C-alpha positions as CSV (number, residue, x, y, z in Angstrom):
1,M,104.7,118.1,61.2
2,Q,101.9,115.9,59.7
3,F,101.7,112.1,59.3
4,T,99.3,110.2,57.4
5,A,97.1,107.3,58.9
6,K,98.7,105.0,57.0
7,Q,102.3,105.9,58.2
8,I,101.0,106.5,61.9
9,S,99.0,102.7,61.3
10,E,102.5,101.2,59.8
11,F,104.1,102.8,62.9
12,L,101.8,101.1,65.9
13,D,101.7,97.7,64.0
14,G,97.8,98.5,63.5
15,S,95.1,98.1,60.6
16,I,93.1,100.8,59.2
17,D,89.5,101.5,58.4
18,G,88.9,104.2,55.9
19,N,91.4,106.7,54.6
20,P,95.0,105.4,54.7
21,D,96.2,108.9,53.5
22,V,94.0,111.5,55.8
23,A,97.1,113.3,56.9
24,V,96.6,114.7,60.9
25,T,99.1,117.4,62.2
26,E,98.0,117.4,66.1
27,L,96.8,115.0,69.0
28,S,93.6,115.8,70.5
29,K,91.1,114.4,72.8
30,I,87.8,112.2,71.3
31,E,85.4,114.7,72.5
32,D,87.5,118.0,71.3
33,G,88.8,116.1,68.1
34,K,88.8,118.5,65.0
35,V,89.8,118.2,61.5
36,G,93.5,117.3,61.0
37,S,93.7,115.6,64.7
38,L,94.7,112.0,66.2
39,S,92.5,110.6,68.6
40,F,92.0,107.2,70.2
41,L,89.3,105.3,71.9
42,S,90.2,103.4,74.9
43,N,87.1,103.5,77.7
44,P,83.4,102.4,76.4
45,K,82.0,105.1,78.6
46,Y,83.3,107.4,75.7
47,E,82.2,105.8,72.6
48,N,79.6,108.0,71.6
49,F,82.0,110.7,70.8
50,L,83.2,108.4,68.5
51,Y,79.9,109.0,66.4
52,S,80.6,112.9,66.8
53,T,84.0,113.6,66.7
54,Q,85.7,115.5,64.2
55,A,89.1,113.9,64.4
56,S,90.2,112.8,61.3
57,V,91.9,109.8,62.8
58,V,91.2,107.4,66.0
59,I,92.8,104.8,67.4
60,V,90.4,101.6,68.6
61,S,90.9,98.5,70.0
62,K,91.5,95.4,67.4
63,D,87.7,94.0,68.1
64,F,86.1,97.6,68.4
65,A,82.6,97.3,67.2
66,P,81.0,100.5,66.0
67,T,77.3,100.5,66.2
68,Q,76.7,103.8,64.4
69,P,77.8,105.5,61.7
70,Y,81.3,107.5,62.2
71,T,83.6,110.1,60.0
72,S,86.6,109.3,61.3
73,T,89.4,107.1,59.7
74,L,90.2,104.1,62.3
75,I,93.2,102.6,63.5
76,R,92.7,99.5,65.2
77,V,95.7,98.4,67.1
78,D,95.9,95.8,70.5
79,N,96.2,98.6,73.0
80,P,94.7,101.6,72.0
81,Y,95.6,103.5,75.5
82,S,99.3,102.2,74.8
83,S,99.5,103.3,71.2
84,F,98.5,106.7,71.8
85,T,100.8,106.8,74.9
86,I,104.0,105.7,72.6
87,L,102.6,109.1,70.2
88,L,102.5,110.8,72.9
89,D,105.7,110.1,73.4
90,K,107.3,110.5,70.5
91,Y,105.5,114.4,69.9
92,N,106.6,115.5,73.2
93,E,110.3,114.5,72.6
94,A,109.8,116.2,68.9
95,M,108.6,119.2,70.7
96,N,111.3,119.2,73.5
97,A,113.7,118.6,70.2
98,Q,113.1,121.6,68.7
99,A,112.8,123.9,71.9
100,A,116.4,122.1,72.7
101,Q,118.6,124.3,75.2
102,S,122.1,123.8,76.2
103,G,125.0,125.5,78.0
104,I,125.1,127.1,81.2
105,D,123.5,130.5,81.3
106,R,125.4,133.5,82.4
107,L,123.3,134.0,86.0
108,A,124.1,130.2,87.0
109,F,126.3,129.4,89.2
110,V,128.4,126.2,89.0
111,H,131.2,125.6,91.6
112,P,134.5,125.0,89.7
113,T,134.9,121.3,90.9
114,A,131.5,120.7,89.2
115,K,131.4,118.1,86.2
116,I,129.0,118.6,83.6
117,G,128.6,116.2,80.5
118,K,127.8,117.5,77.2
119,N,124.7,119.0,76.0
120,V,123.7,119.8,79.6
121,F,121.6,122.7,79.8
122,I,121.6,125.0,83.5
123,D,119.2,127.3,83.8
124,A,119.1,131.3,85.2
125,F,119.8,131.1,88.9
126,A,120.2,127.7,89.5
127,Y,123.2,126.8,91.8
128,V,125.6,123.6,91.3
129,S,127.6,123.1,94.4
130,E,131.5,121.8,95.0
131,N,132.1,118.0,93.2
132,V,128.7,118.2,92.0
133,T,128.5,115.4,88.8
134,I,126.0,115.9,86.1
135,A,126.6,113.4,83.3
136,D,125.2,113.8,79.4
137,G,122.0,115.2,78.3
138,C,120.5,116.7,81.4
139,R,118.2,119.9,81.8
140,I,118.9,121.7,85.0
141,Y,115.6,124.7,85.4
142,A,115.5,128.0,87.2
143,Q,116.4,128.2,90.9
144,T,117.4,124.4,91.5
145,F,119.6,123.7,93.8
146,I,121.9,120.8,93.7
147,G,123.9,119.9,97.0
148,A,127.7,119.0,97.1
149,N,128.8,115.8,95.9
150,S,125.1,114.9,94.1
151,K,125.5,112.5,91.4
152,I,122.8,113.1,88.7
153,G,122.9,110.6,85.4
154,E,122.2,111.1,81.6
155,N,119.3,113.1,80.4
156,S,117.8,113.9,83.6
157,T,115.6,116.7,83.8
158,F,114.8,119.0,87.0
159,F,112.2,121.1,87.0
160,P,112.1,125.3,88.2
161,G,112.4,125.2,92.0
162,V,114.0,121.5,92.9
163,K,115.9,121.3,95.7
164,I,118.8,118.2,95.7
165,Y,120.5,117.9,98.8
166,H,124.4,116.8,99.5
167,N,125.1,113.2,98.3
168,S,122.0,112.2,96.7
169,I,122.2,110.1,93.8
170,I,120.3,110.5,90.9
171,G,120.2,108.3,88.0
172,D,119.1,107.9,84.4
173,R,116.7,109.7,82.7
174,V,114.7,110.6,85.6
175,I,112.3,113.4,85.5
176,I,111.6,115.7,88.8
177,H,108.7,118.4,88.8
178,S,108.4,121.3,90.1
179,N,109.4,122.6,94.1
180,T,110.3,118.9,94.9
181,V,113.0,118.4,97.6
182,I,115.3,115.0,97.7
183,G,117.2,114.8,101.0
184,S,115.7,116.8,103.7
185,D,116.8,115.8,107.0
186,G,113.9,112.4,107.9
187,F,112.0,113.1,111.1
188,G,114.2,111.9,113.9
189,F,113.9,113.6,117.3
190,A,114.6,111.5,120.8
191,P,112.6,112.8,123.6
192,Q,114.6,114.0,126.7
193,K,113.8,114.0,130.3
194,D,112.8,117.4,130.5
195,G,109.8,116.8,127.7
196,T,112.4,118.2,125.4
197,Y,113.6,116.8,122.1
198,N,117.0,116.1,120.7
199,K,117.5,116.2,116.3
200,I,118.8,112.7,115.6
201,P,121.6,113.3,113.0
202,Q,120.7,112.3,109.9
203,I,123.8,111.4,108.0
204,G,122.5,108.9,105.3
205,N,121.5,110.2,101.5
206,V,118.9,109.3,98.8
207,I,119.5,107.2,95.9
208,I,116.4,107.6,93.2
209,E,117.3,105.1,90.7
210,D,116.8,104.6,86.5
211,D,113.8,106.0,85.2
212,V,112.2,107.6,88.4
213,E,109.7,110.6,87.6
214,I,108.9,112.1,91.0
215,G,106.2,115.3,90.7
216,A,105.9,118.2,92.2
217,N,105.9,119.4,95.8
218,T,107.1,116.2,96.9
219,A,109.7,115.4,99.6
220,V,112.3,112.1,99.9
221,D,114.1,112.6,103.3
222,R,117.5,111.1,103.7
223,A,118.3,108.3,105.7
224,T,119.4,108.4,109.1
225,M,122.2,106.0,108.0
226,G,122.4,104.3,104.9
227,S,120.1,105.4,102.4
228,T,116.7,106.2,101.3
229,I,116.0,104.3,98.1
230,V,113.5,104.9,94.9
231,R,113.9,101.6,92.7
232,K,114.1,102.2,88.9
233,G,110.5,103.1,87.0
234,A,109.0,104.2,89.9
235,K,106.3,107.0,89.6
236,I,105.8,109.2,92.5
237,D,102.6,111.9,92.1
238,N,102.4,115.6,93.5
239,L,102.4,116.0,97.3
240,I,103.6,113.3,98.8
241,Q,106.4,112.4,102.0
242,I,108.7,109.7,101.4
243,A,110.5,109.2,105.3
244,H,113.6,108.2,106.0
245,N,115.1,104.9,105.1
246,V,112.1,104.3,102.8
247,E,112.7,101.8,99.6
248,V,110.2,101.8,97.1
249,G,110.2,99.3,94.8
250,E,110.7,98.9,91.4
251,N,107.5,99.8,89.0
252,T,105.7,101.1,92.5
253,V,103.4,103.6,91.9
254,L,102.2,106.2,94.4
255,A,99.2,108.2,94.3
256,A,98.9,112.2,96.0
257,Q,99.1,112.8,99.1
258,S,99.9,110.0,100.5
259,G,102.4,109.5,103.6
260,I,105.1,106.6,103.9
261,S,106.8,106.4,107.4
262,G,110.3,105.7,108.1
263,S,111.9,102.0,107.4
264,T,109.3,100.8,105.2
265,K,109.7,99.0,102.6
266,I,107.2,98.7,99.5
267,G,107.4,95.7,96.9
268,P,108.0,96.1,93.2
269,N,104.8,96.8,91.1
270,S,102.9,97.7,93.7
271,V,100.3,100.5,93.6
272,V,99.3,102.8,96.3
273,G,96.3,105.4,96.1
274,G,95.7,109.1,97.3
275,Q,95.8,110.0,100.9
276,V,96.8,106.6,102.0
277,G,99.2,106.7,105.4
278,I,101.5,103.8,106.1
279,A,102.9,103.1,109.0
280,G,106.9,103.0,110.1
281,H,108.6,99.4,109.7
282,L,106.4,97.5,107.8
283,T,107.3,95.3,104.8
284,L,104.8,95.3,101.9
285,A,104.5,92.5,99.5
286,K,105.2,92.8,95.4
287,G,102.2,93.6,94.1
288,T,100.4,95.2,96.7
289,Q,97.8,97.5,96.0
290,I,96.0,99.8,98.1
291,G,92.8,101.9,97.7
292,A,92.6,105.6,98.5
293,Q,92.6,107.1,102.0
294,A,93.7,103.3,103.4
295,G,95.8,103.5,106.8
296,L,98.0,100.2,106.7
297,N,99.8,99.4,110.3
298,F,101.0,95.8,110.0
299,N,103.1,93.7,107.4
300,I,101.5,92.3,103.7
301,T,103.3,88.7,103.3
302,E,100.8,87.8,100.7
303,E,101.5,89.2,96.7
304,N,99.4,91.0,94.4
305,K,96.4,91.5,96.9
306,Q,94.2,94.3,97.6
307,W,93.7,96.4,100.5
308,H,91.6,98.9,101.5
309,G,89.3,100.9,104.2
310,S,91.5,102.4,107.8
311,P,92.4,100.3,109.0
312,A,93.2,98.4,105.7
313,Q,91.8,95.1,105.4
314,P,91.4,93.2,102.3
315,L,89.1,94.4,99.6
316,R,86.6,91.8,99.9
317,N,86.1,92.0,103.7
318,W,85.7,96.0,102.7
319,M,83.4,95.8,100.4
320,R,81.2,93.4,102.5
321,A,81.6,96.0,105.3
322,S,81.2,99.0,103.5
323,V,77.7,97.6,101.9
324,I,76.3,97.1,105.7
325,F,78.1,101.1,106.6
326,K,75.6,102.2,104.8
327,H,72.7,100.7,106.1
328,L,74.1,101.7,110.1
329,P,71.1,104.7,110.4
330,D,68.5,102.3,109.2
331,V,69.9,99.4,111.7
332,E,70.4,102.0,114.6
333,K,66.5,102.9,114.0
334,R,65.6,99.0,113.8
335,I,67.4,98.6,117.2
336,N,65.6,101.0,119.0
337,V,62.0,100.2,118.0
338,L,63.2,96.4,118.8
339,E,64.7,98.1,122.5
340,E,61.3,100.0,122.6
341,E,59.2,96.5,122.1
342,L,61.4,94.7,124.5
343,K,61.1,97.4,127.3
344,K,57.0,97.4,127.2
345,L,57.2,93.0,126.9
346,T,59.8,93.2,129.4
347,A,57.2,95.5,131.8
348,E,53.7,93.1,130.6
349,L,56.1,90.1,131.9
350,E,57.0,91.8,135.0
351,K,53.0,93.0,135.8
352,N,51.4,89.3,134.5
353,T,54.5,88.2,137.0
354,I,53.1,90.1,140.3
355,H,49.5,89.1,139.3
356,N,49.9,85.5,139.0
357,E,51.7,85.8,143.0
358,R,48.7,87.7,144.4
């Protein structure tokens, strides 16, 4: 596929500095750009690459002012990152269309009671259980398991090795990456008098709403009763644990290695950094932002607030405390010196007191 700078500019509603007829056939990072490629500059840290890149076209912001000579044609837009993302999406759609597969591989198993929509691809060694519904345009790759009575919305994609337990409900345009498990049992065990544990049956399900993407090796547990819910537009990274009866709000982002304990509700448009631990039965307000490796064990009621540290605290408090943390060794030394001086002064004072009494 080949496009000119003019065509791309018109598509992005941008303006051109340079040759409007220069053509590009591929996308690239700005530091790896070569003749015939299209790149973008969003982060000022990468500005120096603009002056050395061989990329034929670079997308920049409307107010960008170069400080050195450059050879690329520039397309000026409001938001370079968003504009480049749009192009990546269109490129990906085109590539997928070229490689599109449909039909059921002869090595796949589809139960006779399953309902399969139009233009569905089911790869070899996939297993579709009884009473499953798979809507139009879905792509089910090798070694994926879909449990009984589950419902899959339109144009959803399950990459190799995804496991969907029974009674799960998956919305439209959901993407689930390899080895993720949806609907595994919640962690429920009742302690007994003899020190053993009895398993609590997990009879609920999982609901994944539209436009959710879930990374690889993530687990979303089924509810004890009711539903574990991931609301529409949420983006969940690799290696994340979402426990039973959790609710992840709309357009919320969870980064890798985070764990959300049972029955916690995360408000819409929240951001949870990597390796964050959130205790159970909590409620987090809309727009909550939690920094990496934070630990949270209390409700958050104020919207759009940032929290860091373990235990988590407001960002401003955490920043002040982190400055002190760095100086703790020096503070300890100063305290030790002061203690020694105090001991000497105390001893001298006692000596003088005894002498005066005599």
